[in-house]
N, C-alpha and C positions, 0 to 999 in steps of 0.2 A: 773223340780219340785225341784230338789236339790238346784238350784241357787235361786229359790223363797224363800225357807226356810232360806238360808243364808242371803238374802236381808232383810227379815223380822226381823231376829235376829239383823242384823246390824242397822236397823232403830230403833228398840226398844232400843238398846244400845245408839244410838245417842240421842234419846229423854231423856233417863235417865241422860246421861252426860250433855246434854244441860240444863236441868232443874236445875242441881246442880250448874250451873254458874249464875243463876238468882240472882239479888240483893235481900237481905232479904226484903227490903221495898216493892219490886214488888210482893212478894208472898202474901201481904196483900191486899184484894180486895178494902179496903178503899183508898189505894194509887191511884188506877186507877179511882175510883169514884170521889175522890177529884180533881184530875187533870181535869177530864171531866167537873165537875161543874165549875171550874175556867175558862175553855175554853168556856163553854156555856155562862157564864155570860159576858165574854169579847165580845162575838159575839152579845149578846143581847144589850149590852151597845154601840155598834158601831153606829155611826151616819154617814149618807151619806154626802160626801163632794160634794156639787153642785157648787162650785166656778168655774169661768173661769180659766183654767190653764194658768198661766203666762209662765211657763217653761215646757218643755217635755224632759224627759230623756228616751231613748229607749236602754235597755241593751239586746243585741242579742248574745246568746250563740250558735255559729254555730255548728250544729250537736248535740246539748245538748238535746237529747230526755229524756223521763221519766226515763229510766234505768240509763242513765248517771247522771241525776239529783240525783237520789236516791243513787247511788254508790259514787258520789262526797260528798254527805252529810255524809255518813259513813266514808269516808276517812278523811274528815275535822275533824271529832270528834276523829278519831284514831291518827291523827297528833297532837292532843292536849291531848293524853294519856287517851282518853275516849273509851268506847266500840264502839261508833260511831252511832249506829242505832237511838238513841234518840236525836242526835245532832240537833240543830235548826240553819239552815243556815240563812243568811240575807234574802234571797229570800223567805224563809219559812214564814217570818213574814208579807208578803203582804196579806192584808185582802180579796182581791177579786181574784178569780182564775177561769179560763175558759180553753177551749180546742180549738185549731185551726186545721182545715182540710188543709193539706199541698199539696195535689195533684196539678199538673200543668194542663194546658188546654190539653196538648197532652200526658202526662205520668201519670201513677198511682203513681209513686214515683218520686219526683222532685229533682232539683238541687238548689244550693244556688242563682243562678241568677233569676230563675223563682219565687222562694219564696220571695226574696228580693223585686222584683217588686210588688208582691202582698201586703206585709205588709207595704211597704214604699210608693207605688204609688196608692194602692187601686184597682189594676187591675190584674187579673190572666193572665198569659201569657205562652209561650212555653219554653221548656227546652233550656238552654244555651243562652237565650236572656235577655237583661237587659234594663229596662226603656222604654219598648215598649209594644204595645198590642200584642195579639195573632195573629193578621193579619201579623205579621212579621215572616219570616221563618229563621230558624237557619243558620247564615252565609251568607244569601242572602241580600246584601246591598240594592238592588233595591226595596225591599219590606218595607224598613224602613221609607222612607220619608212619612210624614203625619200621621204616626202611633206611634209617640212618646207620652209618658205619663209623667206627672210631679209628683214629690214626696212631701211628707210632709215637707222635708227640703226646697223645693222651696216655698211652701205655707207659711212656717214660715218666710222665708227671705222676701217675698213680704209683709208680715204683719209688717215688721220692726224689727223682732227679729234677734239676732245673732245666727249663726249656726256652728256646728262643727262635726268632725269625729274623733273618736279614734278607732284604730283597731290593732290587733296583727298580721295581715297579711299585704300585700302590699295595699296601699290606692287605687289602681286600681282594686282590687279584687272584686268579684261579689257583696258581701254585701254592702260595701261602695259605689261602683260604681252606684248602683241603686238610691242613693240619688241625683246624679248629672248628670249621663251619659245616653245616649240613644244609644244602640248598638245591631246590629243583632247578634253579637257574644261576649260573655263575655271574650273571649280569646284575643281580640284586645287591649292588654295592651298598646302597642306603635305602631307606624306606621310600624315597622319592623315585627309585628305579623299579619299584614293585607295582604290579597291577592291583587294583582294588580287590579283586577276587582272592588274590593270594593273601592279602592282609586279613580279609574276612575269614579265610580258612586257617588263620593263626600261624602263617609262616612268618619268619623274621628275617630281616636283612642281614647281610654278611658282617657289616661294620658293628652292629649291635652284638652279634655273636662273638666278635673278637674279644670283647671285654667280659663276656659272660661264661662261655662254655668251658674254657680252660684257664687256669691261673698262669698266664704266660709271663715269664720273668723279663724277657727282652723282646721288644717289638721295634724293628728299624726298617724304614722304607718311606714310601709316600702315602698319599691318601687323606690329607687333612680335611678336604671338603666333604667327605662322607661322614665325618665325625661331629660336625657342628650344625646348628639350626640354619634353616634357609635364610639367606641374606647376611649371614655372619661374614664380615670382611676378612679376607686372608691377611695374616700379619706381614707377609712378604710382598703380596701383590694386591694391596687394598683397592686399587683402582680398576682391577680386572674382574669384572662381574662373573666370568666363567670359572673363576677360582674361589668364589664365595661358597659358604656352606650350603648344603643341599637338603638337609633333613627337614621333613614336613611335620615330624612329631614333636618338634621343639626341643629335643634332647641334645645336650652337649656331652657326647660320649667321652671326650677328653677329661672334662671336669668330673664326670661320673667315675672314670678310671682312677683319677687322683683321690677321690673320696673313698673309694674301695681299698686304697692302699694306706689308709690312715694308720699311723703307728709304725709304718715301714719307711725306709729311705727310698722314695720313688721320685723319679725325675721325668718330666715331660719337656722335650726340647724340639725346636723346629729349625735351628740354624747351627752352623759349625762352631761358632764361638761358645754357645751354651753346651754343645755336645762335647767339645774338648775339655770343658770345665767339669764334666762328670767324672768323679773318681770311682773307678770300678771296685776298688777295695771297700769303699764305704757305701756302695749302692746295692739295694735289693732288687729294684725294678727300674726299667728304663723303657719309655716310649719315645721314639724319635721319628717324627714325620717331617721330612724335609721339603716336600712339595705338595700342592693341592691334589695332584694325581700321581703320575709316575715320575721318577727321578730323571734328571737330565742325562743324556748320553755322556759317556766318560770324556770324550774329546770336546764336549761343549760345557762340561761342568765348571762352575765357578768355585775354585778351591777355597775362596774366602767365605762361601755360604754353605756349600754342601761337601761333606766328606766323601772320600772314595770308598769303593766296596772293600778295599783292603783295610781302611781305617774302621769301617763299621763292623767288619768281621772281627778285627782285633778287640774292639770294645766289647762286643758281645761275648766273646770267649773269656775275656778277663773277668767279666761279671759272673758268668755261668760257672766257671771252673772253681769257684770258691766252695761249691757244694761238694762235700766229701763223698756223696753218693753218685756224683757224676752229672752229665748233662746230655741233652739232645739239642742240636742246632741245625736248622735248615738255612742254607745260604743259596739264594737264587740270583743268577745272572739273567735277569728277566728281559732285559732290553736287547739281548742277542736276537730273540724272536721278533721283537717289534721292528728292529732294523731290517730284518729279512722281509717282513711283511711290506715294508716300504721299498723293497728292491735295492737297498743301500748296503752293499757288501762291505764297503769301507767301515761303516758304523758297526755292523755286526761283528766283524773280525776284531776291531779294537775293543769292543765289549768283551769278546771271548778272551783276549789277551789280559784284560784287567781281571777277569774272572779267574784265570790261571794264577795271577799274582795273589789273589785272595786265598786260593788254595794253598799256595806256598806259605802265606802268613799263618793259616790255620795249622799247618804241619809244624811250623816253627814253635808254636805256642803250646803244643800238646805232645804227649809221649806215645810213640807207636805201639808200645806193648799194652797200653790200656785204652787206646782210642781207635775205634773203627771209623775209617774215613771212606766215604763213597763219593765218586764223581760219576754223574750220568746226565742224560738229557731226557726230556719228556717225549720229544718227537723230533723229526727232522724238517728240512725245507727243500724245495726242488732246486737246490743250488748245484751247479756242475763246475768242475775244474777240468777244462778241456783245451784242445789245441796241442801244439808242441812248443811251449815256451822254453827258452833256454834255461839252463841251470842258473839259479840266482836272479832270474828276471823277476821284476816286481809282480807279486801275486795279484796286484790290482791293475796290472798293465794289460797289453793286448798281445794276442798270439801272433807270432811272426808268420804263421801260415794263414793266408787269407781264404775267404770263401770263394765259391765258384762265381760269385757276382763281382769278384775282384775288389771286395771291401773287407776291411779288417773287423775283427770281433775281439771281445775281451776274454781273458782266461777264465774269468768267473761270469757265469750267466745263469739265468733262472728259467725254469720250465714254463712259468706263467708269472704275471704280475704287471705292474705299471710301466715297465720298461719296454713293452711291445710298441714299436713305432714303425709303421709302414707308410711311406710318403710316395705317392705316384707309383705304387707297386714295388717300391724299393725300400730296403731298410736304410737307416741313416748312415752317412759316411762319417766315421769317428776318427779319421786320420789326424785331424787337428783338434780333437777333443781331449781334454785332460781327464782321464778315467781314474786318476788317483786322488781326485778331489772328494772331500767328505760328503758332498751333496750329490755326487754322480749317481744316477740310477742305472743299474745294470740292464742290458738288453734281456728281453724275455721272449719266449716262443709264442705264448698265447696272451691276449689282452685281459687283464683283470685289474681292478683298482687296488687290490691288496693280494700279495703273493700268498698262496695257500700253504698248508703243511704238506709233507710227504710221508710215505708210510713205511720206509725201510726200518730195519732194526737199528737200535741205538746202542752205543758202547756203554758198558758198566765197568768202572775201574774201582778197585778196592785195595786197601792196605790196613793192617792192624788186626785185632783179634777176629778170628774166623773169616778173614777176607777170602779164603779159598772157597767159601760157599757161593761166591758170586762169579764163578767160572761157568762156562758153557752157554748154551742158548736157552733162555728161560722166558716164561711169560713175565710181563712187567710187574704184575702184582706180587710175584715171588719176592721182590726186593724187600718189601715191608716185613714179610715173615722171616726172611733171613736176618734182617737187622734185629728184629725182636728176639730171635733165637740167640744171636750172638751176645746180646746185652741182657738176656734174661728179663725181658719186659714183655707184657702181653700174655697171651694164653699159653704159649709153648715154653715151659720152664725146664725142659729136659737138660739143657746145657748146664744149669746151675744146681740141679738136683744130684749133686755129685761130688765133685772133687773137693776135698778138704785141704786147704792150703793155708798154713799158719802164717805165711808171709802176706797173705791177702787181707785187705780190710773187710772182706766179706767171706765168711767161712761156710762152705756148703758141702754136701755129700753126693757121691755117686756110688751106687752099689752095682758092681759088675758081677753078674751071676756066676760065670764060669770060674773066674779067678777067686771069687769069694768061697766057692765050694772047695777049691784046692787049699786055700788058706785055713779053712775051717779045720782041716785035718791037723794043722800045726798046733792048734789050741788043744793040747792033749794032757795037760796036767794043771793042777790047782794053781801053781805059781804063775804059770802063763796067764791063766784066766784072771788072776788077781791083778797082774800088771795091766792087762787089757782093760779090766774094769776101772782101774785107777786112771787110765788115760781118758776114758769117756767121762769119768766123774769130774775130771779137771775141766773138760770142755763144758760140761753142764754147769759147773760152778762159776765159770767165767775166768778161771786162771789162764794165764798166757803160757806160751811155750817156754818163755824165760823162767817163769816160776816153777814149772814142772821139771825143766832140764831136758834138753834134747837127747842126751845119752840115755837117760832113764826110759824115755818114751820109745826110743828106737831100739832098746834092748829087746823089745818084743819082736818075734820073728815076722809077724804079719807086717809091722811097720817097716822093718828093714827091707823085706822082700818087695814091697810095693812102692818104696820111696815116699813114705807117708809125709815126711817133713820136707821133701823136695818138691812137693806140689803136684805129684802125679796122683791118679785116682787111687784111693785107698779102699780096697774091697773089705767088706765086713763079714766077720764070722757070725755064726748063728747067735742071735742076741740072747736067746734063752740059755744056751750052753755057756755063754760067756758071763752069765750072771748079770746082764744089763737089762734095764727096763725095755719093754717092747717099743715104746715111743719116747723119744727124747724131745722135749718141748722147748729146748733152747739151743741157740748156737752162739758162738763167740763172734762178736763183730768188733775187731780190734781197730779202733779209730783214735788217732792222735795219742797213741800210747796207752789208751784206756780200754776197758772191756765193756761192751754194751750188749745187753741181752735182747734178743728179738725172737718172736715166735716163728718157727719154721715148719712145724708139723711133720716130722719125719715119717710117722706111721710105722708099719711093720717092716723091718729089714727083710724078713722072709718074703713079704709081698713084693718088695723092690727087686729081689732076685728073680722072681717069676716074670717080671716085666722086661728087665734089661737083658 
């Protein structure tokens, strides 16, 4: 009872002191009403972007759950000498937000391999397996054959786009591996990590798949040691045996990669000086491996040796965006997760802030009308933001409300991990401990050498073409399918079997059944049919809208009624009645002012009406 009274008095005192810290303007109700009205109007004014996505950028914050997201926002503001809570991160500006369910097929709480397979390949799978279905058993090679699944990167490459990986971990790690590899174990980084039975059953290590499975244009991260023969000294740490090459098959995958790119401008670099010297405009391929394993944490990074995630993201985009067909890029803030595993919230949050800066760079280098940008996490961590800290109090500090043992605790704590310390039946007294230090390990409720993941849903934020598809609460594997649909890559091509837009570099058709039948009635005389026939004949012959003349084309009632030249869906009249061939085998692909023919296989327009 006595402690209850003390707690109530302390809480009232906290409320009083906290309210005294409020900004004067925030005490005025009109301040909040005005902000809400502005936000409401911006949402009301929002128009859906239904373009076909030329580019896809997927920013993946490994382990960046909602609590990490919120705490990173506060830290970013406080690093700018603001109170922090009201800070707007770059990812906060994305107009469409949803949630993804992260469980794997066999576990309630997943790992990065199973989740990466879900959001990259569109298929949920088992823990510790990557790029394969749930029919594959963890570490059992013989179950792998025939159960491989392909990724959004493969779909994009097959569609003629350039593709790339940027990560702060090793490029063979679970997240990037799911874009190109198929493995019964995420741990098979090199052949040295594989059991003899797996090799006997013809499974291959992830590093060797990196240079074989997909022709990846840009590869940036760490992982040098898995690419070179056992005993090969590392160029940066020649005296550190643990950094030397690990491969037992004697292969030098870096040299093999270079040989495979003969005739192309391909650069391999391992330090910032050489990296900075790479000219994106004159580069076809780039492999940049800056560490033997994972990259350094952002706050410990040597700027003279290793570029930041912002710099690597920029270099990748500038190389990839030269492709007129667009690109797919995965950018992973992978060490957010690793800092959480170590119970180091300071490191995790600084990694998340750097990740947000990379997102900003990506947006600055691309156009929203043609680039679908997704920000999400693979899973969360058991990090809590608790207590009653004052407004603007350091997110890495201590709660002013102490525990019933009369000892303070930090605002950020873990449910389990290496920070569990009970001495003589009591938790440690941290009154004189600097919890804002980069090496401080947060307190945790249960003792573990490494903090586990947690299983709550993760945020999915989207902007650009078809970003509204990423709203709602969805299964995590839905993300890959929605990206593929938006960009017309992979199996689902419905989004591009449709709208003919003469402004677009890629001209496609959509046959809308009901409108088409209405417009068919308008084609009721020979003159109209001749005009319609002339329009399609121009498209088939490769003439551009400029050659035809917009006025002539739009004189047709069908075109005018449906906004044919304004890029809206153009329903088609009966192809036979219009005197057109049943199947048009060409489309116009206006690139760089020219006209390029490509097979599109329209099939019967009448059949299209019956489907749509």
